[in-house]
PQR file with spaces between the fields and no chain letter, atoms N, CA, C, O and H, PARSE charges and radii, in Angstrom:
ATOM       1  N    MET     1     -26.142   -6.361  -20.534 -0.4000 1.5000
ATOM       2  CA   MET     1     -27.025   -5.449  -19.838 -0.0000 2.0000
ATOM       3  C    MET     1     -26.612   -4.016  -20.132  0.5500 1.7000
ATOM       4  O    MET     1     -25.425   -3.702  -20.225 -0.5500 1.4000
ATOM       5  N    SER     2     -27.576   -3.181  -20.272 -0.4000 1.5000
ATOM       6  CA   SER     2     -27.290   -1.769  -20.511 -0.0000 2.0000
ATOM       7  C    SER     2     -27.096   -1.053  -19.173  0.5500 1.7000
ATOM       8  O    SER     2     -27.403   -1.597  -18.112 -0.5500 1.4000
ATOM       9  H    SER     2     -28.540   -3.436  -20.197  0.4000 1.0000
ATOM      10  N    LEU     3     -26.600    0.131  -19.240 -0.4000 1.5000
ATOM      11  CA   LEU     3     -26.398    0.933  -18.041 -0.0000 2.0000
ATOM      12  C    LEU     3     -27.725    1.171  -17.327  0.5500 1.7000
ATOM      13  O    LEU     3     -27.787    1.134  -16.098 -0.5500 1.4000
ATOM      14  H    LEU     3     -26.351    0.573  -20.102  0.4000 1.0000
ATOM      15  N    GLN     4     -28.769    1.412  -18.083 -0.4000 1.5000
ATOM      16  CA   GLN     4     -30.084    1.653  -17.491 -0.0000 2.0000
ATOM      17  C    GLN     4     -30.587    0.409  -16.746  0.5500 1.7000
ATOM      18  O    GLN     4     -31.164    0.521  -15.664 -0.5500 1.4000
ATOM      19  H    GLN     4     -28.719    1.443  -19.082  0.4000 1.0000
ATOM      20  N    ASP     5     -30.367   -0.762  -17.323 -0.4000 1.5000
ATOM      21  CA   ASP     5     -30.759   -2.009  -16.649 -0.0000 2.0000
ATOM      22  C    ASP     5     -29.981   -2.191  -15.356  0.5500 1.7000
ATOM      23  O    ASP     5     -30.533   -2.621  -14.344 -0.5500 1.4000
ATOM      24  H    ASP     5     -29.898   -0.852  -18.202  0.4000 1.0000
ATOM      25  N    ASP     6     -28.686   -1.859  -15.395 -0.4000 1.5000
ATOM      26  CA   ASP     6     -27.860   -1.967  -14.182 -0.0000 2.0000
ATOM      27  C    ASP     6     -28.362   -1.029  -13.097  0.5500 1.7000
ATOM      28  O    ASP     6     -28.467   -1.421  -11.935 -0.5500 1.4000
ATOM      29  H    ASP     6     -28.237   -1.510  -16.218  0.4000 1.0000
ATOM      30  N    LEU     7     -28.672    0.203  -13.467 -0.4000 1.5000
ATOM      31  CA   LEU     7     -29.178    1.171  -12.490 -0.0000 2.0000
ATOM      32  C    LEU     7     -30.513    0.726  -11.908  0.5500 1.7000
ATOM      33  O    LEU     7     -30.757    0.891  -10.713 -0.5500 1.4000
ATOM      34  H    LEU     7     -28.587    0.521  -14.411  0.4000 1.0000
ATOM      35  N    THR     8     -31.366    0.170  -12.739 -0.4000 1.5000
ATOM      36  CA   THR     8     -32.657   -0.327  -12.262 -0.0000 2.0000
ATOM      37  C    THR     8     -32.456   -1.469  -11.266  0.5500 1.7000
ATOM      38  O    THR     8     -33.136   -1.527  -10.241 -0.5500 1.4000
ATOM      39  H    THR     8     -31.168    0.036  -13.710  0.4000 1.0000
ATOM      40  N    ALA     9     -31.536   -2.365  -11.562 -0.4000 1.5000
ATOM      41  CA   ALA     9     -31.251   -3.482  -10.667 -0.0000 2.0000
ATOM      42  C    ALA     9     -30.674   -2.978   -9.342  0.5500 1.7000
ATOM      43  O    ALA     9     -31.024   -3.491   -8.279 -0.5500 1.4000
ATOM      44  H    ALA     9     -30.984   -2.317  -12.395  0.4000 1.0000
ATOM      45  N    VAL    10     -29.797   -1.983   -9.400 -0.4000 1.5000
ATOM      46  CA   VAL    10     -29.218   -1.422   -8.178 -0.0000 2.0000
ATOM      47  C    VAL    10     -30.300   -0.761   -7.329  0.5500 1.7000
ATOM      48  O    VAL    10     -30.336   -0.949   -6.113 -0.5500 1.4000
ATOM      49  H    VAL    10     -29.512   -1.567  -10.264  0.4000 1.0000
ATOM      50  N    ARG    11     -31.185    0.014   -7.964 -0.4000 1.5000
ATOM      51  CA   ARG    11     -32.283    0.650   -7.226 -0.0000 2.0000
ATOM      52  C    ARG    11     -33.183   -0.386   -6.568  0.5500 1.7000
ATOM      53  O    ARG    11     -33.580   -0.227   -5.413 -0.5500 1.4000
ATOM      54  H    ARG    11     -31.156    0.167   -8.952  0.4000 1.0000
ATOM      55  N    ARG    12     -33.505   -1.447   -7.304 -0.4000 1.5000
ATOM      56  CA   ARG    12     -34.357   -2.503   -6.761 -0.0000 2.0000
ATOM      57  C    ARG    12     -33.686   -3.171   -5.554  0.5500 1.7000
ATOM      58  O    ARG    12     -34.328   -3.402   -4.529 -0.5500 1.4000
ATOM      59  H    ARG    12     -33.183   -1.576   -8.242  0.4000 1.0000
ATOM      60  N    ASN    13     -32.388   -3.478   -5.686 -0.4000 1.5000
ATOM      61  CA   ASN    13     -31.669   -4.110   -4.574 -0.0000 2.0000
ATOM      62  C    ASN    13     -31.542   -3.173   -3.378  0.5500 1.7000
ATOM      63  O    ASN    13     -31.640   -3.606   -2.229 -0.5500 1.4000
ATOM      64  H    ASN    13     -31.867   -3.291   -6.518  0.4000 1.0000
ATOM      65  N    LEU    14     -31.326   -1.897   -3.651 -0.4000 1.5000
ATOM      66  CA   LEU    14     -31.230   -0.928   -2.568 -0.0000 2.0000
ATOM      67  C    LEU    14     -32.558   -0.779   -1.843  0.5500 1.7000
ATOM      68  O    LEU    14     -32.589   -0.708   -0.614 -0.5500 1.4000
ATOM      69  H    LEU    14     -31.247   -1.545   -4.584  0.4000 1.0000
ATOM      70  N    ASN    15     -33.645   -0.733   -2.584 -0.4000 1.5000
ATOM      71  CA   ASN    15     -34.969   -0.663   -1.956 -0.0000 2.0000
ATOM      72  C    ASN    15     -35.248   -1.906   -1.109  0.5500 1.7000
ATOM      73  O    ASN    15     -35.814   -1.803   -0.020 -0.5500 1.4000
ATOM      74  H    ASN    15     -33.620   -0.791   -3.582  0.4000 1.0000
ATOM      75  N    GLU    16     -34.857   -3.058   -1.600 -0.4000 1.5000
ATOM      76  CA   GLU    16     -35.036   -4.295   -0.832 -0.0000 2.0000
ATOM      77  C    GLU    16     -34.200   -4.263    0.439  0.5500 1.7000
ATOM      78  O    GLU    16     -34.654   -4.706    1.494 -0.5500 1.4000
ATOM      79  H    GLU    16     -34.397   -3.141   -2.484  0.4000 1.0000
ATOM      80  N    LEU    17     -32.986   -3.742    0.345 -0.4000 1.5000
ATOM      81  CA   LEU    17     -32.122   -3.627    1.519 -0.0000 2.0000
ATOM      82  C    LEU    17     -32.737   -2.680    2.547  0.5500 1.7000
ATOM      83  O    LEU    17     -32.728   -2.974    3.742 -0.5500 1.4000
ATOM      84  H    LEU    17     -32.617   -3.382   -0.512  0.4000 1.0000
ATOM      85  N    VAL    18     -33.262   -1.563    2.097 -0.4000 1.5000
ATOM      86  CA   VAL    18     -33.893   -0.610    3.012 -0.0000 2.0000
ATOM      87  C    VAL    18     -35.078   -1.256    3.713  0.5500 1.7000
ATOM      88  O    VAL    18     -35.237   -1.108    4.924 -0.5500 1.4000
ATOM      89  H    VAL    18     -33.269   -1.325    1.126  0.4000 1.0000
ATOM      90  N    ARG    19     -35.909   -1.969    2.964 -0.4000 1.5000
ATOM      91  CA   ARG    19     -37.058   -2.656    3.580 -0.0000 2.0000
ATOM      92  C    ARG    19     -36.593   -3.685    4.602  0.5500 1.7000
ATOM      93  O    ARG    19     -37.197   -3.810    5.667 -0.5500 1.4000
ATOM      94  H    ARG    19     -35.780   -2.089    1.980  0.4000 1.0000
ATOM      95  N    SER    20     -35.538   -4.417    4.297 -0.4000 1.5000
ATOM      96  CA   SER    20     -35.033   -5.436    5.219 -0.0000 2.0000
ATOM      97  C    SER    20     -34.490   -4.810    6.505  0.5500 1.7000
ATOM      98  O    SER    20     -34.725   -5.323    7.599 -0.5500 1.4000
ATOM      99  H    SER    20     -35.048   -4.316    3.432  0.4000 1.0000
ATOM     100  N    VAL    21     -33.772   -3.713    6.368 -0.4000 1.5000
ATOM     101  CA   VAL    21     -33.233   -3.036    7.552 -0.0000 2.0000
ATOM     102  C    VAL    21     -34.358   -2.462    8.400  0.5500 1.7000
ATOM     103  O    VAL    21     -34.312   -2.552    9.627 -0.5500 1.4000
ATOM     104  H    VAL    21     -33.581   -3.296    5.479  0.4000 1.0000
ATOM     105  N    GLU    22     -35.355   -1.881    7.774 -0.4000 1.5000
ATOM     106  CA   GLU    22     -36.497   -1.358    8.527 -0.0000 2.0000
ATOM     107  C    GLU    22     -37.211   -2.474    9.284  0.5500 1.7000
ATOM     108  O    GLU    22     -37.598   -2.293   10.438 -0.5500 1.4000
ATOM     109  H    GLU    22     -35.393   -1.808    6.778  0.4000 1.0000
ATOM     110  N    GLN    23     -37.385   -3.623    8.642 -0.4000 1.5000
ATOM     111  CA   GLN    23     -38.022   -4.764    9.303 -0.0000 2.0000
ATOM     112  C    GLN    23     -37.171   -5.244   10.477  0.5500 1.7000
ATOM     113  O    GLN    23     -37.698   -5.568   11.541 -0.5500 1.4000
ATOM     114  H    GLN    23     -37.070   -3.771    7.705  0.4000 1.0000
ATOM     115  N    LEU    24     -35.869   -5.288   10.280 -0.4000 1.5000
ATOM     116  CA   LEU    24     -34.968   -5.706   11.359 -0.0000 2.0000
ATOM     117  C    LEU    24     -35.044   -4.739   12.530  0.5500 1.7000
ATOM     118  O    LEU    24     -35.064   -5.170   13.683 -0.5500 1.4000
ATOM     119  H    LEU    24     -35.441   -5.026    9.416  0.4000 1.0000
ATOM     120  N    GLU    25     -35.085   -3.442   12.257 -0.4000 1.5000
ATOM     121  CA   GLU    25     -35.211   -2.458   13.334 -0.0000 2.0000
ATOM     122  C    GLU    25     -36.511   -2.640   14.096  0.5500 1.7000
ATOM     123  O    GLU    25     -36.526   -2.548   15.323 -0.5500 1.4000
ATOM     124  H    GLU    25     -35.068   -3.091   11.321  0.4000 1.0000
ATOM     125  N    ARG    26     -37.609   -2.898   13.380 -0.4000 1.5000
ATOM     126  CA   ARG    26     -38.892   -3.141   14.061 -0.0000 2.0000
ATOM     127  C    ARG    26     -38.812   -4.391   14.934  0.5500 1.7000
ATOM     128  O    ARG    26     -39.291   -4.394   16.068 -0.5500 1.4000
ATOM     129  H    ARG    26     -37.597   -2.973   12.383  0.4000 1.0000
ATOM     130  N    ASP    27     -38.209   -5.445   14.406 -0.4000 1.5000
ATOM     131  CA   ASP    27     -38.091   -6.682   15.178 -0.0000 2.0000
ATOM     132  C    ASP    27     -37.259   -6.481   16.438  0.5500 1.7000
ATOM     133  O    ASP    27     -37.598   -7.002   17.501 -0.5500 1.4000
ATOM     134  H    ASP    27     -37.819   -5.443   13.485  0.4000 1.0000
ATOM     135  N    VAL    28     -36.170   -5.723   16.319 -0.4000 1.5000
ATOM     136  CA   VAL    28     -35.312   -5.479   17.487 -0.0000 2.0000
ATOM     137  C    VAL    28     -36.057   -4.660   18.529  0.5500 1.7000
ATOM     138  O    VAL    28     -35.973   -4.950   19.723 -0.5500 1.4000
ATOM     139  H    VAL    28     -35.895   -5.299   15.456  0.4000 1.0000
ATOM     140  N    ARG    29     -36.786   -3.638   18.088 -0.4000 1.5000
ATOM     141  CA   ARG    29     -37.564   -2.834   19.046 -0.0000 2.0000
ATOM     142  C    ARG    29     -38.611   -3.690   19.752  0.5500 1.7000
ATOM     143  O    ARG    29     -38.778   -3.579   20.967 -0.5500 1.4000
ATOM     144  H    ARG    29     -36.854   -3.403   17.118  0.4000 1.0000
ATOM     145  N    ASN    30     -39.310   -4.533   19.017 -0.4000 1.5000
ATOM     146  CA   ASN    30     -40.335   -5.392   19.620 -0.0000 2.0000
ATOM     147  C    ASN    30     -39.710   -6.374   20.596  0.5500 1.7000
ATOM     148  O    ASN    30     -40.259   -6.611   21.672 -0.5500 1.4000
ATOM     149  H    ASN    30     -39.174   -4.622   18.031  0.4000 1.0000
ATOM     150  N    THR    31     -38.577   -6.944   20.235 -0.4000 1.5000
ATOM     151  CA   THR    31     -37.905   -7.894   21.121 -0.0000 2.0000
ATOM     152  C    THR    31     -37.420   -7.205   22.380  0.5500 1.7000
ATOM     153  O    THR    31     -37.522   -7.767   23.470 -0.5500 1.4000
ATOM     154  H    THR    31     -38.131   -6.751   19.361  0.4000 1.0000
ATOM     155  N    ALA    32     -36.889   -5.986   22.248 -0.4000 1.5000
ATOM     156  CA   ALA    32     -36.388   -5.248   23.411 -0.0000 2.0000
ATOM     157  C    ALA    32     -37.524   -4.910   24.365  0.5500 1.7000
ATOM     158  O    ALA    32     -37.335   -4.914   25.581 -0.5500 1.4000
ATOM     159  H    ALA    32     -36.806   -5.529   21.362  0.4000 1.0000
ATOM     160  N    ARG    33     -38.694   -4.618   23.828 -0.4000 1.5000
ATOM     161  CA   ARG    33     -39.838   -4.307   24.695 -0.0000 2.0000
ATOM     162  C    ARG    33     -40.322   -5.541   25.443  0.5500 1.7000
ATOM     163  O    ARG    33     -40.764   -5.438   26.587 -0.5500 1.4000
ATOM     164  H    ARG    33     -38.847   -4.614   22.839  0.4000 1.0000
ATOM     165  N    GLN    34     -40.245   -6.696   24.814 -0.4000 1.5000
ATOM     166  CA   GLN    34     -40.769   -7.916   25.412 -0.0000 2.0000
ATOM     167  C    GLN    34     -39.770   -8.582   26.352  0.5500 1.7000
ATOM     168  O    GLN    34     -40.175   -9.338   27.235 -0.5500 1.4000
ATOM     169  H    GLN    34     -39.886   -6.780   23.885  0.4000 1.0000
ATOM     170  N    ALA    35     -38.479   -8.321   26.185 -0.4000 1.5000
ATOM     171  CA   ALA    35     -37.457   -9.008   26.985 -0.0000 2.0000
ATOM     172  C    ALA    35     -37.410   -8.407   28.384  0.5500 1.7000
ATOM     173  O    ALA    35     -37.492   -7.189   28.543 -0.5500 1.4000
ATOM     174  H    ALA    35     -38.150   -7.707   25.467  0.4000 1.0000
ATOM     175  N    PRO    36     -37.279   -9.258   29.396 -0.5600 1.5000
ATOM     176  CA   PRO    36     -37.097   -8.732   30.750  0.2800 2.0000
ATOM     177  C    PRO    36     -35.746   -8.028   30.851  0.5500 1.7000
ATOM     178  O    PRO    36     -34.822   -8.326   30.093 -0.5500 1.4000
ATOM     179  N    ALA    37     -35.641   -7.097   31.788 -0.4000 1.5000
ATOM     180  CA   ALA    37     -34.429   -6.285   31.914 -0.0000 2.0000
ATOM     181  C    ALA    37     -33.189   -7.144   32.174  0.5500 1.7000
ATOM     182  O    ALA    37     -32.103   -6.793   31.714 -0.5500 1.4000
ATOM     183  H    ALA    37     -36.391   -6.855   32.404  0.4000 1.0000
ATOM     184  N    ALA    38     -33.319   -8.243   32.888 -0.4000 1.5000
ATOM     185  CA   ALA    38     -32.156   -9.070   33.230 -0.0000 2.0000
ATOM     186  C    ALA    38     -31.575   -9.778   32.015  0.5500 1.7000
ATOM     187  O    ALA    38     -30.393  -10.120   32.019 -0.5500 1.4000
ATOM     188  H    ALA    38     -34.201   -8.528   33.262  0.4000 1.0000
ATOM     189  N    SER    39     -32.364  -10.007   30.984 -0.4000 1.5000
ATOM     190  CA   SER    39     -31.859  -10.755   29.839 -0.0000 2.0000
ATOM     191  C    SER    39     -31.361   -9.861   28.713  0.5500 1.7000
ATOM     192  O    SER    39     -31.013  -10.358   27.642 -0.5500 1.4000
ATOM     193  H    SER    39     -33.325   -9.729   30.981  0.4000 1.0000
ATOM     194  N    ARG    40     -31.321   -8.577   28.931 -0.4000 1.5000
ATOM     195  CA   ARG    40     -30.842   -7.667   27.899 -0.0000 2.0000
ATOM     196  C    ARG    40     -29.326   -7.712   27.805  0.5500 1.7000
ATOM     197  O    ARG    40     -28.645   -8.195   28.709 -0.5500 1.4000
ATOM     198  H    ARG    40     -31.604   -8.173   29.801  0.4000 1.0000
ATOM     199  N    ALA    41     -28.825   -7.212   26.721 -0.4000 1.5000
ATOM     200  CA   ALA    41     -27.382   -7.203   26.475 -0.0000 2.0000
ATOM     201  C    ALA    41     -26.672   -6.331   27.507  0.5500 1.7000
ATOM     202  O    ALA    41     -27.255   -5.366   28.002 -0.5500 1.4000
ATOM     203  H    ALA    41     -29.379   -6.820   25.986  0.4000 1.0000
ATOM     204  N    PRO    42     -25.418   -6.656   27.841 -0.5600 1.5000
ATOM     205  CA   PRO    42     -24.708   -5.897   28.866  0.2800 2.0000
ATOM     206  C    PRO    42     -24.544   -4.417   28.522  0.5500 1.7000
ATOM     207  O    PRO    42     -24.514   -3.586   29.429 -0.5500 1.4000
ATOM     208  N    GLY    43     -24.439   -4.070   27.270 -0.4000 1.5000
ATOM     209  CA   GLY    43     -24.237   -2.690   26.886 -0.0000 2.0000
ATOM     210  C    GLY    43     -25.470   -1.823   27.025  0.5500 1.7000
ATOM     211  O    GLY    43     -25.380   -0.607   26.852 -0.5500 1.4000
ATOM     212  H    GLY    43     -24.463   -4.745   26.532  0.4000 1.0000
ATOM     213  N    GLU    44     -26.617   -2.403   27.332 -0.4000 1.5000
ATOM     214  CA   GLU    44     -27.856   -1.638   27.413 -0.0000 2.0000
ATOM     215  C    GLU    44     -28.112   -1.057   28.793  0.5500 1.7000
ATOM     216  O    GLU    44     -28.998   -0.215   28.944 -0.5500 1.4000
ATOM     217  H    GLU    44     -26.691   -3.391   27.473  0.4000 1.0000
ATOM     218  N    GLY    45     -27.380   -1.473   29.783 -0.4000 1.5000
ATOM     219  CA   GLY    45     -27.610   -0.992   31.138 -0.0000 2.0000
ATOM     220  C    GLY    45     -26.852    0.292   31.409  0.5500 1.7000
ATOM     221  O    GLY    45     -26.199    0.837   30.519 -0.5500 1.4000
ATOM     222  H    GLY    45     -26.661   -2.157   29.660  0.4000 1.0000
ATOM     223  N    PRO    46     -26.938    0.771   32.637 -0.5600 1.5000
ATOM     224  CA   PRO    46     -26.213    2.001   32.978  0.2800 2.0000
ATOM     225  C    PRO    46     -24.705    1.753   32.947  0.5500 1.7000
ATOM     226  O    PRO    46     -24.238    0.636   33.169 -0.5500 1.4000
ATOM     227  N    MET    47     -23.967    2.806   32.671 -0.4000 1.5000
ATOM     228  CA   MET    47     -22.513    2.682   32.609 -0.0000 2.0000
ATOM     229  C    MET    47     -21.948    2.517   34.020  0.5500 1.7000
ATOM     230  O    MET    47     -22.453    3.097   34.981 -0.5500 1.4000
ATOM     231  H    MET    47     -24.347    3.713   32.491  0.4000 1.0000
ATOM     232  N    VAL    48     -20.903    1.725   34.118 -0.4000 1.5000
ATOM     233  CA   VAL    48     -20.234    1.502   35.392 -0.0000 2.0000
ATOM     234  C    VAL    48     -18.840    2.078   35.280  0.5500 1.7000
ATOM     235  O    VAL    48     -18.108    1.774   34.339 -0.5500 1.4000
ATOM     236  H    VAL    48     -20.493    1.254   33.338  0.4000 1.0000
ATOM     237  N    GLY    49     -18.476    2.902   36.231 -0.4000 1.5000
ATOM     238  CA   GLY    49     -17.153    3.521   36.204 -0.0000 2.0000
ATOM     239  C    GLY    49     -16.074    2.529   36.619  0.5500 1.7000
ATOM     240  O    GLY    49     -16.272    1.730   37.535 -0.5500 1.4000
ATOM     241  H    GLY    49     -19.071    3.149   36.996  0.4000 1.0000
ATOM     242  N    VAL    50     -14.941    2.583   35.943 -0.4000 1.5000
ATOM     243  CA   VAL    50     -13.792    1.753   36.282 -0.0000 2.0000
ATOM     244  C    VAL    50     -12.679    2.694   36.727  0.5500 1.7000
ATOM     245  O    VAL    50     -12.274    3.574   35.967 -0.5500 1.4000
ATOM     246  H    VAL    50     -14.780    3.232   35.199  0.4000 1.0000
ATOM     247  N    PRO    51     -12.183    2.519   37.946 -0.5600 1.5000
ATOM     248  CA   PRO    51     -11.178    3.453   38.439  0.2800 2.0000
ATOM     249  C    PRO    51      -9.856    3.318   37.678  0.5500 1.7000
ATOM     250  O    PRO    51      -9.524    2.247   37.171 -0.5500 1.4000
ATOM     251  N    ASP    52      -9.110    4.421   37.608 -0.4000 1.5000
ATOM     252  CA   ASP    52      -7.817    4.430   36.934 -0.0000 2.0000
ATOM     253  C    ASP    52      -6.681    3.993   37.850  0.5500 1.7000
ATOM     254  O    ASP    52      -5.547    3.829   37.399 -0.5500 1.4000
ATOM     255  H    ASP    52      -9.379    5.292   38.021  0.4000 1.0000
ATOM     256  N    THR    53      -6.972    3.808   39.109 -0.4000 1.5000
ATOM     257  CA   THR    53      -5.918    3.416   40.049 -0.0000 2.0000
ATOM     258  C    THR    53      -5.478    1.987   39.751  0.5500 1.7000
ATOM     259  O    THR    53      -6.303    1.151   39.384 -0.5500 1.4000
ATOM     260  H    THR    53      -7.893    3.942   39.476  0.4000 1.0000
ATOM     261  N    PRO    54      -4.186    1.699   39.905 -0.5600 1.5000
ATOM     262  CA   PRO    54      -3.703    0.342   39.614  0.2800 2.0000
ATOM     263  C    PRO    54      -4.208   -0.660   40.653  0.5500 1.7000
ATOM     264  O    PRO    54      -4.495   -0.310   41.798 -0.5500 1.4000
ATOM     265  N    TYR    55      -4.306   -1.906   40.220 -0.4000 1.5000
ATOM     266  CA   TYR    55      -4.705   -2.971   41.135 -0.0000 2.0000
ATOM     267  C    TYR    55      -3.595   -3.238   42.147  0.5500 1.7000
ATOM     268  O    TYR    55      -2.421   -2.974   41.888 -0.5500 1.4000
ATOM     269  H    TYR    55      -4.073   -2.191   39.290  0.4000 1.0000
ATOM     270  N    ASP    56      -3.985   -3.760   43.286 -0.4000 1.5000
ATOM     271  CA   ASP    56      -3.015   -4.153   44.301 -0.0000 2.0000
ATOM     272  C    ASP    56      -2.222   -5.341   43.763  0.5500 1.7000
ATOM     273  O    ASP    56      -2.818   -6.336   43.353 -0.5500 1.4000
ATOM     274  H    ASP    56      -4.939   -3.975   43.496  0.4000 1.0000
ATOM     275  N    SER    57      -0.905   -5.261   43.756 -0.4000 1.5000
ATOM     276  CA   SER    57      -0.077   -6.340   43.196 -0.0000 2.0000
ATOM     277  C    SER    57      -0.203   -7.630   43.995  0.5500 1.7000
ATOM     278  O    SER    57       0.155   -8.694   43.490 -0.5500 1.4000
ATOM     279  H    SER    57      -0.421   -4.452   44.089  0.4000 1.0000
ATOM     280  N    ALA    58      -0.698   -7.568   45.221 -0.4000 1.5000
ATOM     281  CA   ALA    58      -0.897   -8.780   46.021 -0.0000 2.0000
ATOM     282  C    ALA    58      -1.970   -9.679   45.411  0.5500 1.7000
ATOM     283  O    ALA    58      -2.014  -10.876   45.696 -0.5500 1.4000
ATOM     284  H    ALA    58      -0.989   -6.704   45.632  0.4000 1.0000
ATOM     285  N    LEU    59      -2.827   -9.108   44.577 -0.4000 1.5000
ATOM     286  CA   LEU    59      -3.853   -9.921   43.930 -0.0000 2.0000
ATOM     287  C    LEU    59      -3.250  -10.941   42.971  0.5500 1.7000
ATOM     288  O    LEU    59      -3.878  -11.959   42.678 -0.5500 1.4000
ATOM     289  H    LEU    59      -2.791   -8.136   44.346  0.4000 1.0000
ATOM     290  N    TRP    60      -2.040  -10.681   42.479 -0.4000 1.5000
ATOM     291  CA   TRP    60      -1.453  -11.497   41.431 -0.0000 2.0000
ATOM     292  C    TRP    60      -0.283  -12.356   41.921  0.5500 1.7000
ATOM     293  O    TRP    60       0.401  -12.960   41.095 -0.5500 1.4000
ATOM     294  H    TRP    60      -1.530   -9.854   42.717  0.4000 1.0000
ATOM     295  N    THR    61      -0.028  -12.433   43.223 -0.4000 1.5000
ATOM     296  CA   THR    61       1.164  -13.141   43.709 -0.0000 2.0000
ATOM     297  C    THR    61       1.153  -14.631   43.389  0.5500 1.7000
ATOM     298  O    THR    61       2.213  -15.189   43.105 -0.5500 1.4000
ATOM     299  H    THR    61      -0.584  -11.943   43.894  0.4000 1.0000
ATOM     300  N    ASP    62       0.013  -15.294   43.422 -0.4000 1.5000
ATOM     301  CA   ASP    62      -0.024  -16.730   43.167 -0.0000 2.0000
ATOM     302  C    ASP    62      -0.618  -17.070   41.800  0.5500 1.7000
ATOM     303  O    ASP    62      -0.952  -18.226   41.541 -0.5500 1.4000
ATOM     304  H    ASP    62      -0.848  -14.842   43.653  0.4000 1.0000
ATOM     305  N    ALA    63      -0.750  -16.085   40.938 -0.4000 1.5000
ATOM     306  CA   ALA    63      -1.360  -16.309   39.617 -0.0000 2.0000
ATOM     307  C    ALA    63      -0.305  -16.759   38.609  0.5500 1.7000
ATOM     308  O    ALA    63       0.840  -16.306   38.639 -0.5500 1.4000
ATOM     309  H    ALA    63      -0.479  -15.146   41.148  0.4000 1.0000
ATOM     310  N    ASP    64      -0.710  -17.649   37.727 -0.4000 1.5000
ATOM     311  CA   ASP    64       0.168  -18.082   36.637 -0.0000 2.0000
ATOM     312  C    ASP    64       0.041  -17.101   35.483  0.5500 1.7000
ATOM     313  O    ASP    64      -0.990  -16.450   35.315 -0.5500 1.4000
ATOM     314  H    ASP    64      -1.640  -18.017   37.703  0.4000 1.0000
ATOM     315  N    ASP    65       1.096  -17.006   34.695 -0.4000 1.5000
ATOM     316  CA   ASP    65       1.027  -16.214   33.479 -0.0000 2.0000
ATOM     317  C    ASP    65       0.254  -17.030   32.455  0.5500 1.7000
ATOM     318  O    ASP    65       0.708  -18.091   32.027 -0.5500 1.4000
ATOM     319  H    ASP    65       1.933  -17.535   34.831  0.4000 1.0000
ATOM     320  N    GLU    66      -0.902  -16.537   32.069 -0.4000 1.5000
ATOM     321  CA   GLU    66      -1.763  -17.287   31.165 -0.0000 2.0000
ATOM     322  C    GLU    66      -1.053  -17.549   29.842  0.5500 1.7000
ATOM     323  O    GLU    66      -0.524  -16.634   29.210 -0.5500 1.4000
ATOM     324  H    GLU    66      -1.270  -15.675   32.417  0.4000 1.0000
ATOM     325  N    GLY    67      -1.052  -18.802   29.441 -0.4000 1.5000
ATOM     326  CA   GLY    67      -0.417  -19.189   28.196 -0.0000 2.0000
ATOM     327  C    GLY    67       1.045  -19.517   28.345  0.5500 1.7000
ATOM     328  O    GLY    67       1.636  -20.112   27.443 -0.5500 1.4000
ATOM     329  H    GLY    67      -1.482  -19.545   29.954  0.4000 1.0000
ATOM     330  N    LEU    68       1.654  -19.142   29.468 -0.4000 1.5000
ATOM     331  CA   LEU    68       3.083  -19.406   29.673 -0.0000 2.0000
ATOM     332  C    LEU    68       3.316  -20.512   30.689  0.5500 1.7000
ATOM     333  O    LEU    68       4.441  -20.996   30.813 -0.5500 1.4000
ATOM     334  H    LEU    68       1.174  -18.659   30.200  0.4000 1.0000
ATOM     335  N    GLY    69       2.308  -20.920   31.406 -0.4000 1.5000
ATOM     336  CA   GLY    69       2.468  -21.976   32.395 -0.0000 2.0000
ATOM     337  C    GLY    69       2.869  -21.404   33.735  0.5500 1.7000
ATOM     338  O    GLY    69       2.930  -20.189   33.925 -0.5500 1.4000
ATOM     339  H    GLY    69       1.394  -20.527   31.305  0.4000 1.0000
ATOM     340  N    ALA    70       3.139  -22.301   34.654 -0.4000 1.5000
ATOM     341  CA   ALA    70       3.517  -21.899   36.007 -0.0000 2.0000
ATOM     342  C    ALA    70       4.933  -21.334   36.016  0.5500 1.7000
ATOM     343  O    ALA    70       5.743  -21.660   35.148 -0.5500 1.4000
ATOM     344  H    ALA    70       3.089  -23.288   34.500  0.4000 1.0000
ATOM     345  N    ARG    71       5.224  -20.491   36.996 -0.4000 1.5000
ATOM     346  CA   ARG    71       6.541  -19.838   37.056 -0.0000 2.0000
ATOM     347  C    ARG    71       7.676  -20.818   37.336  0.5500 1.7000
ATOM     348  O    ARG    71       8.796  -20.623   36.863 -0.5500 1.4000
ATOM     349  H    ARG    71       4.566  -20.227   37.701  0.4000 1.0000
ATOM     350  N    ASP    72       7.393  -21.864   38.098 -0.4000 1.5000
ATOM     351  CA   ASP    72       8.473  -22.778   38.464 -0.0000 2.0000
ATOM     352  C    ASP    72       8.663  -23.920   37.457  0.5500 1.7000
ATOM     353  O    ASP    72       9.474  -24.814   37.698 -0.5500 1.4000
ATOM     354  H    ASP    72       6.483  -22.022   38.482  0.4000 1.0000
ATOM     355  N    ARG    73       7.946  -23.909   36.353 -0.4000 1.5000
ATOM     356  CA   ARG    73       8.089  -24.936   35.323 -0.0000 2.0000
ATOM     357  C    ARG    73       8.445  -24.305   33.999  0.5500 1.7000
ATOM     358  O    ARG    73       8.151  -23.135   33.754 -0.5500 1.4000
ATOM     359  H    ARG    73       7.287  -23.183   36.156  0.4000 1.0000
ATOM     360  N    ARG    74       9.080  -25.086   33.146 -0.4000 1.5000
ATOM     361  CA   ARG    74       9.410  -24.595   31.814 -0.0000 2.0000
ATOM     362  C    ARG    74       8.510  -25.257   30.790  0.5500 1.7000
ATOM     363  O    ARG    74       8.021  -26.370   30.987 -0.5500 1.4000
ATOM     364  H    ARG    74       9.319  -26.036   33.345  0.4000 1.0000
ATOM     365  N    ALA    75       8.307  -24.562   29.718 -0.4000 1.5000
ATOM     366  CA   ALA    75       7.479  -25.111   28.639 -0.0000 2.0000
ATOM     367  C    ALA    75       8.241  -26.246   27.961  0.5500 1.7000
ATOM     368  O    ALA    75       9.471  -26.219   27.902 -0.5500 1.4000
ATOM     369  H    ALA    75       8.703  -23.658   29.558  0.4000 1.0000
ATOM     370  N    PRO    76       7.517  -27.247   27.446 -0.5600 1.5000
ATOM     371  CA   PRO    76       8.200  -28.369   26.803  0.2800 2.0000
ATOM     372  C    PRO    76       8.913  -27.980   25.526  0.5500 1.7000
ATOM     373  O    PRO    76       9.530  -28.828   24.881 -0.5500 1.4000
C-alpha cells in the first residue's frame, strides 16, 4: 500500500468513527428523554454532600474486618 492509500483508509475509518459516535450520542439523548427519572444513572441526579467529620467509632464495635475474619478467630 502506498502512503496515499493509507491516508485514504485512515480518513475513511475516522469518518466512520465520527458517524458512529454521533449516532451513539443521539441514541443516549433519546434514551435519557424516554427513561423515567428513577431509572437514571446515579451520577445524573443532584449532588449530595458528604460531611468531613469522622464516623462515630461505636458504629464499628461489633463489625468484622472484611477479608480478615472475626476478631476472636484466626485464619486457617
